[in-house]
C-alpha positions as protocol buffer text, in pm:
chain_id: "A"
residue {
  index: 1
  type: UNK
  ca { x: -3247 y: -72 z: -287 }
}
residue {
  index: 2
  type: UNK
  ca { x: -3209 y: 250 z: -490 }
}
residue {
  index: 3
  type: UNK
  ca { x: -3345 y: 452 z: -199 }
}
residue {
  index: 4
  type: UNK
  ca { x: -3094 y: 290 z: 37 }
}
residue {
  index: 5
  type: UNK
  ca { x: -2811 y: 359 z: -210 }
}
residue {
  index: 6
  type: UNK
  ca { x: -2904 y: 729 z: -226 }
}
residue {
  index: 7
  type: UNK
  ca { x: -2918 y: 745 z: 155 }
}
residue {
  index: 8
  type: UNK
  ca { x: -2579 y: 569 z: 196 }
}
residue {
  index: 9
  type: UNK
  ca { x: -2414 y: 788 z: -69 }
}
residue {
  index: 10
  type: UNK
  ca { x: -2482 y: 1090 z: 152 }
}
residue {
  index: 11
  type: UNK
  ca { x: -2331 y: 927 z: 463 }
}
residue {
  index: 12
  type: UNK
  ca { x: -2097 y: 643 z: 357 }
}
residue {
  index: 13
  type: UNK
  ca { x: -1947 y: 623 z: 705 }
}
residue {
  index: 14
  type: UNK
  ca { x: -2274 y: 457 z: 813 }
}
residue {
  index: 15
  type: UNK
  ca { x: -2177 y: 143 z: 619 }
}
residue {
  index: 16
  type: UNK
  ca { x: -1832 y: 141 z: 778 }
}
residue {
  index: 17
  type: UNK
  ca { x: -1969 y: 171 z: 1130 }
}
residue {
  index: 18
  type: UNK
  ca { x: -2280 y: -47 z: 1131 }
}
residue {
  index: 19
  type: UNK
  ca { x: -2378 y: -411 z: 1118 }
}
residue {
  index: 20
  type: UNK
  ca { x: -2648 y: -525 z: 874 }
}
residue {
  index: 21
  type: UNK
  ca { x: -2915 y: -479 z: 1139 }
}
residue {
  index: 22
  type: UNK
  ca { x: -2770 y: -146 z: 1255 }
}
residue {
  index: 23
  type: UNK
  ca { x: -2764 y: -5 z: 901 }
}
residue {
  index: 24
  type: UNK
  ca { x: -3117 y: -127 z: 837 }
}
residue {
  index: 25
  type: UNK
  ca { x: -3242 y: 41 z: 1155 }
}
residue {
  index: 26
  type: UNK
  ca { x: -3067 y: 372 z: 1080 }
}
residue {
  index: 27
  type: UNK
  ca { x: -3170 y: 388 z: 715 }
}
residue {
  index: 28
  type: UNK
  ca { x: -3523 y: 256 z: 744 }
}
residue {
  index: 29
  type: UNK
  ca { x: -3451 y: -26 z: 502 }
}
residue {
  index: 30
  type: UNK
  ca { x: -3471 y: -395 z: 585 }
}
residue {
  index: 31
  type: UNK
  ca { x: -3176 y: -628 z: 636 }
}
residue {
  index: 32
  type: UNK
  ca { x: -3233 y: -813 z: 306 }
}
residue {
  index: 33
  type: UNK
  ca { x: -3212 y: -485 z: 116 }
}
residue {
  index: 34
  type: UNK
  ca { x: -2882 y: -404 z: 287 }
}
residue {
  index: 35
  type: UNK
  ca { x: -2736 y: -737 z: 175 }
}
residue {
  index: 36
  type: UNK
  ca { x: -2874 y: -699 z: -178 }
}
residue {
  index: 37
  type: UNK
  ca { x: -2718 y: -353 z: -209 }
}
residue {
  index: 38
  type: UNK
  ca { x: -2379 y: -494 z: -104 }
}
residue {
  index: 39
  type: UNK
  ca { x: -2404 y: -757 z: -374 }
}
residue {
  index: 40
  type: UNK
  ca { x: -2519 y: -503 z: -631 }
}
residue {
  index: 41
  type: UNK
  ca { x: -2204 y: -302 z: -555 }
}
residue {
  index: 42
  type: UNK
  ca { x: -1997 y: -609 z: -648 }
}
residue {
  index: 43
  type: UNK
  ca { x: -1923 y: -754 z: -304 }
}
residue {
  index: 44
  type: UNK
  ca { x: -1981 y: -1113 z: -194 }
}
residue {
  index: 45
  type: UNK
  ca { x: -2181 y: -993 z: 104 }
}
residue {
  index: 46
  type: UNK
  ca { x: -2224 y: -714 z: 355 }
}
residue {
  index: 47
  type: UNK
  ca { x: -1908 y: -797 z: 553 }
}
residue {
  index: 48
  type: UNK
  ca { x: -1685 y: -752 z: 247 }
}
residue {
  index: 49
  type: UNK
  ca { x: -1869 y: -431 z: 164 }
}
residue {
  index: 50
  type: UNK
  ca { x: -1825 y: -291 z: 515 }
}
residue {
  index: 51
  type: UNK
  ca { x: -1453 y: -381 z: 515 }
}
residue {
  index: 52
  type: UNK
  ca { x: -1406 y: -186 z: 192 }
}
residue {
  index: 53
  type: UNK
  ca { x: -1588 y: 116 z: 333 }
}
residue {
  index: 54
  type: UNK
  ca { x: -1378 y: 99 z: 651 }
}
residue {
  index: 55
  type: UNK
  ca { x: -1063 y: 97 z: 437 }
}
residue {
  index: 56
  type: UNK
  ca { x: -1186 y: 397 z: 241 }
}
residue {
  index: 57
  type: UNK
  ca { x: -1283 y: 580 z: 560 }
}
residue {
  index: 58
  type: UNK
  ca { x: -934 y: 530 z: 695 }
}
residue {
  index: 59
  type: UNK
  ca { x: -757 y: 640 z: 375 }
}
residue {
  index: 60
  type: UNK
  ca { x: -974 y: 946 z: 340 }
}
residue {
  index: 61
  type: UNK
  ca { x: -995 y: 1036 z: 707 }
}
residue {
  index: 62
  type: UNK
  ca { x: -643 y: 1098 z: 824 }
}
residue {
  index: 63
  type: UNK
  ca { x: -745 y: 1412 z: 1012 }
}
residue {
  index: 64
  type: UNK
  ca { x: -840 y: 1330 z: 1368 }
}
residue {
  index: 65
  type: UNK
  ca { x: -1124 y: 1582 z: 1387 }
}
residue {
  index: 66
  type: UNK
  ca { x: -1323 y: 1441 z: 1091 }
}
residue {
  index: 67
  type: UNK
  ca { x: -1261 y: 1087 z: 1219 }
}
residue {
  index: 68
  type: UNK
  ca { x: -1407 y: 1186 z: 1555 }
}
residue {
  index: 69
  type: UNK
  ca { x: -1690 y: 1367 z: 1379 }
}
residue {
  index: 70
  type: UNK
  ca { x: -1783 y: 1050 z: 1192 }
}
residue {
  index: 71
  type: UNK
  ca { x: -1869 y: 893 z: 1528 }
}
residue {
  index: 72
  type: UNK
  ca { x: -2121 y: 1163 z: 1613 }
}
residue {
  index: 73
  type: UNK
  ca { x: -2475 y: 1037 z: 1641 }
}
residue {
  index: 74
  type: UNK
  ca { x: -2386 y: 669 z: 1653 }
}
residue {
  index: 75
  type: UNK
  ca { x: -2485 y: 451 z: 1944 }
}
residue {
  index: 76
  type: UNK
  ca { x: -2207 y: 303 z: 2154 }
}
residue {
  index: 77
  type: UNK
  ca { x: -2300 y: -55 z: 2066 }
}
residue {
  index: 78
  type: UNK
  ca { x: -2245 y: -8 z: 1692 }
}
residue {
  index: 79
  type: UNK
  ca { x: -1913 y: 172 z: 1748 }
}
residue {
  index: 80
  type: UNK
  ca { x: -1787 y: -96 z: 1986 }
}
residue {
  index: 81
  type: UNK
  ca { x: -1892 y: -362 z: 1737 }
}
residue {
  index: 82
  type: UNK
  ca { x: -1692 y: -187 z: 1463 }
}
residue {
  index: 83
  type: UNK
  ca { x: -1387 y: -156 z: 1690 }
}
residue {
  index: 84
  type: UNK
  ca { x: -1415 y: -523 z: 1785 }
}
residue {
  index: 85
  type: UNK
  ca { x: -1434 y: -647 z: 1428 }
}
residue {
  index: 86
  type: UNK
  ca { x: -1167 y: -415 z: 1291 }
}
residue {
  index: 87
  type: UNK
  ca { x: -940 y: -513 z: 1581 }
}
residue {
  index: 88
  type: UNK
  ca { x: -958 y: -876 z: 1473 }
}
residue {
  index: 89
  type: UNK
  ca { x: -865 y: -772 z: 1119 }
}
residue {
  index: 90
  type: UNK
  ca { x: -570 y: -567 z: 1246 }
}
residue {
  index: 91
  type: UNK
  ca { x: -436 y: -857 z: 1451 }
}
residue {
  index: 92
  type: UNK
  ca { x: -478 y: -1105 z: 1167 }
}
residue {
  index: 93
  type: UNK
  ca { x: -293 y: -874 z: 929 }
}
residue {
  index: 94
  type: UNK
  ca { x: -1 y: -839 z: 1172 }
}
residue {
  index: 95
  type: UNK
  ca { x: 79 y: -1208 z: 1133 }
}
residue {
  index: 96
  type: UNK
  ca { x: 61 y: -1266 z: 760 }
}
residue {
  index: 97
  type: UNK
  ca { x: 340 y: -1475 z: 612 }
}
residue {
  index: 98
  type: UNK
  ca { x: 511 y: -1159 z: 485 }
}
residue {
  index: 99
  type: UNK
  ca { x: 490 y: -981 z: 819 }
}
residue {
  index: 100
  type: UNK
  ca { x: 610 y: -1287 z: 1012 }
}
residue {
  index: 101
  type: UNK
  ca { x: 918 y: -1302 z: 789 }
}
residue {
  index: 102
  type: UNK
  ca { x: 978 y: -931 z: 853 }
}
residue {
  index: 103
  type: UNK
  ca { x: 937 y: -979 z: 1229 }
}
residue {
  index: 104
  type: UNK
  ca { x: 1201 y: -1255 z: 1229 }
}
residue {
  index: 105
  type: UNK
  ca { x: 1434 y: -1043 z: 1014 }
}
residue {
  index: 106
  type: UNK
  ca { x: 1395 y: -748 z: 1250 }
}
residue {
  index: 107
  type: UNK
  ca { x: 1465 y: -970 z: 1550 }
}
residue {
  index: 108
  type: UNK
  ca { x: 1783 y: -1107 z: 1390 }
}
residue {
  index: 109
  type: UNK
  ca { x: 1909 y: -757 z: 1310 }
}
residue {
  index: 110
  type: UNK
  ca { x: 1848 y: -639 z: 1665 }
}
residue {
  index: 111
  type: UNK
  ca { x: 2009 y: -944 z: 1823 }
}
residue {
  index: 112
  type: UNK
  ca { x: 2329 y: -897 z: 1626 }
}
residue {
  index: 113
  type: UNK
  ca { x: 2352 y: -520 z: 1671 }
}
residue {
  index: 114
  type: UNK
  ca { x: 2609 y: -350 z: 1891 }
}
residue {
  index: 115
  type: UNK
  ca { x: 2330 y: -121 z: 2011 }
}
residue {
  index: 116
  type: UNK
  ca { x: 1962 y: -85 z: 1924 }
}
residue {
  index: 117
  type: UNK
  ca { x: 1781 y: 249 z: 1937 }
}
residue {
  index: 118
  type: UNK
  ca { x: 1399 y: 249 z: 1935 }
}
residue {
  index: 119
  type: UNK
  ca { x: 1224 y: 577 z: 1858 }
}
residue {
  index: 120
  type: UNK
  ca { x: 864 y: 692 z: 1845 }
}
residue {
  index: 121
  type: UNK
  ca { x: 696 y: 1012 z: 1956 }
}
residue {
  index: 122
  type: UNK
  ca { x: 342 y: 1123 z: 2042 }
}
residue {
  index: 123
  type: UNK
  ca { x: 98 y: 833 z: 1994 }
}
residue {
  index: 124
  type: UNK
  ca { x: 389 y: 610 z: 1891 }
}
residue {
  index: 125
  type: UNK
  ca { x: 591 y: 684 z: 2205 }
}
residue {
  index: 126
  type: UNK
  ca { x: 402 y: 421 z: 2402 }
}
residue {
  index: 127
  type: UNK
  ca { x: 483 y: 149 z: 2147 }
}
residue {
  index: 128
  type: UNK
  ca { x: 851 y: 244 z: 2134 }
}
residue {
  index: 129
  type: UNK
  ca { x: 870 y: 266 z: 2513 }
}
residue {
  index: 130
  type: UNK
  ca { x: 706 y: -74 z: 2558 }
}
residue {
  index: 131
  type: UNK
  ca { x: 922 y: -246 z: 2297 }
}
residue {
  index: 132
  type: UNK
  ca { x: 1240 y: -99 z: 2442 }
}
residue {
  index: 133
  type: UNK
  ca { x: 1147 y: -173 z: 2803 }
}
residue {
  index: 134
  type: UNK
  ca { x: 1060 y: -538 z: 2742 }
}
residue {
  index: 135
  type: UNK
  ca { x: 1362 y: -593 z: 2519 }
}
residue {
  index: 136
  type: UNK
  ca { x: 1596 y: -441 z: 2783 }
}
residue {
  index: 137
  type: UNK
  ca { x: 1478 y: -707 z: 3029 }
}
residue {
  index: 138
  type: UNK
  ca { x: 1638 y: -972 z: 2811 }
}
residue {
  index: 139
  type: UNK
  ca { x: 1918 y: -798 z: 2621 }
}
residue {
  index: 140
  type: UNK
  ca { x: 2205 y: -565 z: 2710 }
}
residue {
  index: 141
  type: UNK
  ca { x: 2228 y: -397 z: 2370 }
}
residue {
  index: 142
  type: UNK
  ca { x: 1896 y: -205 z: 2386 }
}
residue {
  index: 143
  type: UNK
  ca { x: 1961 y: 164 z: 2447 }
}
residue {
  index: 144
  type: UNK
  ca { x: 1762 y: 351 z: 2714 }
}
residue {
  index: 145
  type: UNK
  ca { x: 1461 y: 544 z: 2591 }
}
residue {
  index: 146
  type: UNK
  ca { x: 1511 y: 897 z: 2465 }
}
residue {
  index: 147
  type: UNK
  ca { x: 1358 y: 1142 z: 2711 }
}
residue {
  index: 148
  type: UNK
  ca { x: 1558 y: 1467 z: 2717 }
}
residue {
  index: 149
  type: UNK
  ca { x: 1542 y: 1724 z: 2435 }
}
residue {
  index: 150
  type: UNK
  ca { x: 1804 y: 1643 z: 2174 }
}
residue {
  index: 151
  type: UNK
  ca { x: 1842 y: 1280 z: 2287 }
}
residue {
  index: 152
  type: UNK
  ca { x: 1740 y: 1133 z: 1954 }
}
residue {
  index: 153
  type: UNK
  ca { x: 1993 y: 1322 z: 1743 }
}
residue {
  index: 154
  type: UNK
  ca { x: 2266 y: 1291 z: 2004 }
}
residue {
  index: 155
  type: UNK
  ca { x: 2237 y: 912 z: 2014 }
}
residue {
  index: 156
  type: UNK
  ca { x: 2207 y: 850 z: 1643 }
}
residue {
  index: 157
  type: UNK
  ca { x: 2500 y: 1084 z: 1575 }
}
residue {
  index: 158
  type: UNK
  ca { x: 2716 y: 818 z: 1746 }
}
residue {
  index: 159
  type: UNK
  ca { x: 2555 y: 525 z: 1565 }
}
residue {
  index: 160
  type: UNK
  ca { x: 2721 y: 336 z: 1282 }
}
residue {
  index: 161
  type: UNK
  ca { x: 2698 y: 25 z: 1065 }
}
residue {
  index: 162
  type: UNK
  ca { x: 2706 y: -203 z: 1371 }
}
residue {
  index: 163
  type: UNK
  ca { x: 2396 y: -40 z: 1521 }
}
residue {
  index: 164
  type: UNK
  ca { x: 2023 y: -66 z: 1451 }
}
residue {
  index: 165
  type: UNK
  ca { x: 1767 y: 214 z: 1460 }
}
residue {
  index: 166
  type: UNK
  ca { x: 1400 y: 112 z: 1481 }
}
residue {
  index: 167
  type: UNK
  ca { x: 1162 y: 398 z: 1406 }
}
residue {
  index: 168
  type: UNK
  ca { x: 785 y: 400 z: 1451 }
}
residue {
  index: 169
  type: UNK
  ca { x: 550 y: 652 z: 1290 }
}
residue {
  index: 170
  type: UNK
  ca { x: 228 y: 663 z: 1089 }
}
residue {
  index: 171
  type: UNK
  ca { x: 43 y: 929 z: 896 }
}
residue {
  index: 172
  type: UNK
  ca { x: 69 y: 1200 z: 1013 }
}
residue {
  index: 173
  type: UNK
  ca { x: 443 y: 1129 z: 1017 }
}
residue {
  index: 174
  type: UNK
  ca { x: 632 y: 1294 z: 1303 }
}
residue {
  index: 175
  type: UNK
  ca { x: 917 y: 1513 z: 1184 }
}
residue {
  index: 176
  type: UNK
  ca { x: 1137 y: 1403 z: 1477 }
}
residue {
  index: 177
  type: UNK
  ca { x: 1106 y: 1037 z: 1382 }
}
residue {
  index: 178
  type: UNK
  ca { x: 1164 y: 1107 z: 1012 }
}
residue {
  index: 179
  type: UNK
  ca { x: 1478 y: 1301 z: 1106 }
}
residue {
  index: 180
  type: UNK
  ca { x: 1597 y: 1010 z: 1322 }
}
residue {
  index: 181
  type: UNK
  ca { x: 1549 y: 763 z: 1038 }
}
residue {
  index: 182
  type: UNK
  ca { x: 1722 y: 983 z: 781 }
}
residue {
  index: 183
  type: UNK
  ca { x: 2015 y: 1052 z: 1014 }
}
residue {
  index: 184
  type: UNK
  ca { x: 2049 y: 679 z: 1082 }
}
residue {
  index: 185
  type: UNK
  ca { x: 2073 y: 617 z: 708 }
}
residue {
  index: 186
  type: UNK
  ca { x: 2344 y: 883 z: 671 }
}
residue {
  index: 187
  type: UNK
  ca { x: 2536 y: 725 z: 959 }
}
residue {
  index: 188
  type: UNK
  ca { x: 2521 y: 387 z: 788 }
}
residue {
  index: 189
  type: UNK
  ca { x: 2316 y: 222 z: 1064 }
}
residue {
  index: 190
  type: UNK
  ca { x: 2080 y: -63 z: 985 }
}
residue {
  index: 191
  type: UNK
  ca { x: 1719 y: 53 z: 998 }
}
residue {
  index: 192
  type: UNK
  ca { x: 1382 y: -101 z: 1082 }
}
residue {
  index: 193
  type: UNK
  ca { x: 1054 y: 82 z: 1022 }
}
residue {
  index: 194
  type: UNK
  ca { x: 712 y: 15 z: 1172 }
}
residue {
  index: 195
  type: UNK
  ca { x: 487 y: 230 z: 957 }
}
residue {
  index: 196
  type: UNK
  ca { x: 171 y: 225 z: 747 }
}
residue {
  index: 197
  type: UNK
  ca { x: 263 y: 223 z: 376 }
}
residue {
  index: 198
  type: UNK
  ca { x: 554 y: 167 z: 140 }
}
residue {
  index: 199
  type: UNK
  ca { x: 529 y: 541 z: 61 }
}
residue {
  index: 200
  type: UNK
  ca { x: 603 y: 633 z: 423 }
}
residue {
  index: 201
  type: UNK
  ca { x: 920 y: 839 z: 476 }
}
residue {
  index: 202
  type: UNK
  ca { x: 1035 y: 569 z: 720 }
}
residue {
  index: 203
  type: UNK
  ca { x: 1008 y: 295 z: 456 }
}
residue {
  index: 204
  type: UNK
  ca { x: 1256 y: 467 z: 227 }
}
residue {
  index: 205
  type: UNK
  ca { x: 1593 y: 294 z: 264 }
}
residue {
  index: 206
  type: UNK
  ca { x: 1486 y: 74 z: 557 }
}
residue {
  index: 207
  type: UNK
  ca { x: 1634 y: -275 z: 582 }
}
residue {
  index: 208
  type: UNK
  ca { x: 1309 y: -414 z: 724 }
}
residue {
  index: 209
  type: UNK
  ca { x: 962 y: -262 z: 695 }
}
residue {
  index: 210
  type: UNK
  ca { x: 665 y: -380 z: 903 }
}
residue {
  index: 211
  type: UNK
  ca { x: 323 y: -247 z: 808 }
}
residue {
  index: 212
  type: UNK
  ca { x: 40 y: -320 z: 1053 }
}
residue {
  index: 213
  type: UNK
  ca { x: -314 y: -241 z: 944 }
}
residue {
  index: 214
  type: UNK
  ca { x: -483 y: 31 z: 1148 }
}
residue {
  index: 215
  type: UNK
  ca { x: -854 y: -8 z: 1072 }
}
residue {
  index: 216
  type: UNK
  ca { x: -1127 y: 113 z: 1302 }
}
residue {
  index: 217
  type: UNK
  ca { x: -1355 y: 410 z: 1367 }
}
residue {
  index: 218
  type: UNK
  ca { x: -1142 y: 552 z: 1649 }
}
residue {
  index: 219
  type: UNK
  ca { x: -1037 y: 920 z: 1628 }
}
residue {
  index: 220
  type: UNK
  ca { x: -675 y: 803 z: 1588 }
}
residue {
  index: 221
  type: UNK
  ca { x: -595 y: 499 z: 1372 }
}
residue {
  index: 222
  type: UNK
  ca { x: -577 y: 180 z: 1578 }
}
residue {
  index: 223
  type: UNK
  ca { x: -242 y: 86 z: 1732 }
}
residue {
  index: 224
  type: UNK
  ca { x: -347 y: -270 z: 1816 }
}
residue {
  index: 225
  type: UNK
  ca { x: -152 y: -431 z: 1530 }
}
residue {
  index: 226
  type: UNK
  ca { x: 155 y: -222 z: 1609 }
}
residue {
  index: 227
  type: UNK
  ca { x: 164 y: -336 z: 1970 }
}
residue {
  index: 228
  type: UNK
  ca { x: 122 y: -696 z: 1855 }
}
residue {
  index: 229
  type: UNK
  ca { x: 422 y: -656 z: 1625 }
}
residue {
  index: 230
  type: UNK
  ca { x: 629 y: -501 z: 1904 }
}
residue {
  index: 231
  type: UNK
  ca { x: 550 y: -798 z: 2128 }
}
residue {
  index: 232
  type: UNK
  ca { x: 626 y: -1040 z: 1846 }
}
residue {
  index: 233
  type: UNK
  ca { x: 965 y: -885 z: 1770 }
}
residue {
  index: 234
  type: UNK
  ca { x: 1080 y: -925 z: 2131 }
}
residue {
  index: 235
  type: UNK
  ca { x: 943 y: -1279 z: 2147 }
}
residue {
  index: 236
  type: UNK
  ca { x: 1128 y: -1368 z: 1826 }
}
residue {
  index: 237
  type: UNK
  ca { x: 1449 y: -1224 z: 1972 }
}
residue {
  index: 238
  type: UNK
  ca { x: 1409 y: -1436 z: 2286 }
}
residue {
  index: 239
  type: UNK
  ca { x: 1346 y: -1750 z: 2078 }
}
residue {
  index: 240
  type: UNK
  ca { x: 1670 y: -1689 z: 1887 }
}
residue {
  index: 241
  type: UNK
  ca { x: 1878 y: -1614 z: 2199 }
}
residue {
  index: 242
  type: UNK
  ca { x: 2055 y: -1847 z: 2442 }
}
residue {
  index: 243
  type: UNK
  ca { x: 2101 y: -1587 z: 2717 }
}
residue {
  index: 244
  type: UNK
  ca { x: 1763 y: -1414 z: 2725 }
}
residue {
  index: 245
  type: UNK
  ca { x: 1613 y: -1635 z: 2996 }
}
residue {
  index: 246
  type: UNK
  ca { x: 1889 y: -1567 z: 3248 }
}
residue {
  index: 247
  type: UNK
  ca { x: 1873 y: -1193 z: 3176 }
}
residue {
  index: 248
  type: UNK
  ca { x: 1495 y: -1181 z: 3231 }
}
residue {
  index: 249
  type: UNK
  ca { x: 1521 y: -1388 z: 3550 }
}
residue {
  index: 250
  type: UNK
  ca { x: 1791 y: -1160 z: 3689 }
}
residue {
  index: 251
  type: UNK
  ca { x: 1596 y: -847 z: 3594 }
}
residue {
  index: 252
  type: UNK
  ca { x: 1278 y: -972 z: 3760 }
}
residue {
  index: 253
  type: UNK
  ca { x: 1461 y: -1085 z: 4074 }
}
residue {
  index: 254
  type: UNK
  ca { x: 1628 y: -746 z: 4104 }
}
residue {
  index: 255
  type: UNK
  ca { x: 1293 y: -567 z: 4094 }
}
residue {
  index: 256
  type: UNK
  ca { x: 1151 y: -794 z: 4362 }
}
residue {
  index: 257
  type: UNK
  ca { x: 1452 y: -737 z: 4586 }
}
residue {
  index: 258
  type: UNK
  ca { x: 1426 y: -362 z: 4532 }
}
residue {
  index: 259
  type: UNK
  ca { x: 1065 y: -363 z: 4650 }
}
residue {
  index: 260
  type: UNK
  ca { x: 921 y: -266 z: 4311 }
}
residue {
  index: 261
  type: UNK
  ca { x: 629 y: -508 z: 4344 }
}
residue {
  index: 262
  type: UNK
  ca { x: 374 y: -573 z: 4618 }
}
């Protein structure tokens, strides 16, 4: 067990990325020794130990290059297993009691807003684009996506207390999205943040903060929980709305008539 501990101390990412059998094979120890080491470290078993190491790997590995480097030398099966298990954790965390309450609060704010602006750039652009697109199917108060240079500032400069600005960003925090959030606060708009910690620049002053977990060995932190929250917000809006069904039906029919689908 001491020999395994010395080996793991030199490459702690091995615990985060491997199953009991995988770690035993890579280290030369046996599976029982792997479990005993986990318990000696104060964990109930190997799964709890691996979860803690995955958390630490994420907190200490915000740079994409080192995260990608941690995958080097691992077989695809062990990496896919780690992605699979961490994905389940991310989805479960998105629907805790606290997050479900925040999702419903965000939906209520957006439903009652004069106009809703959804912003995210780089890896977060896809989430913002998806949330806005699906919400626009059902609701007239969702602003078109920002696409031209200057769009974000131009739109929020006209926002006020009757409007909602939903911003999405994670470490590393995009300066454009931080600027959008801070401008929204100065304009008096209501704000919703989808971000990673309470210390995030987007969490400061936000009316509603949603914090998906982003575990996994991928080069960029996992966006699975964030997409789940985006879907859940729109679903919660539809549940609370009397007119959403007719809007979605009309939108879909229009696309069919326009030849958008085959």
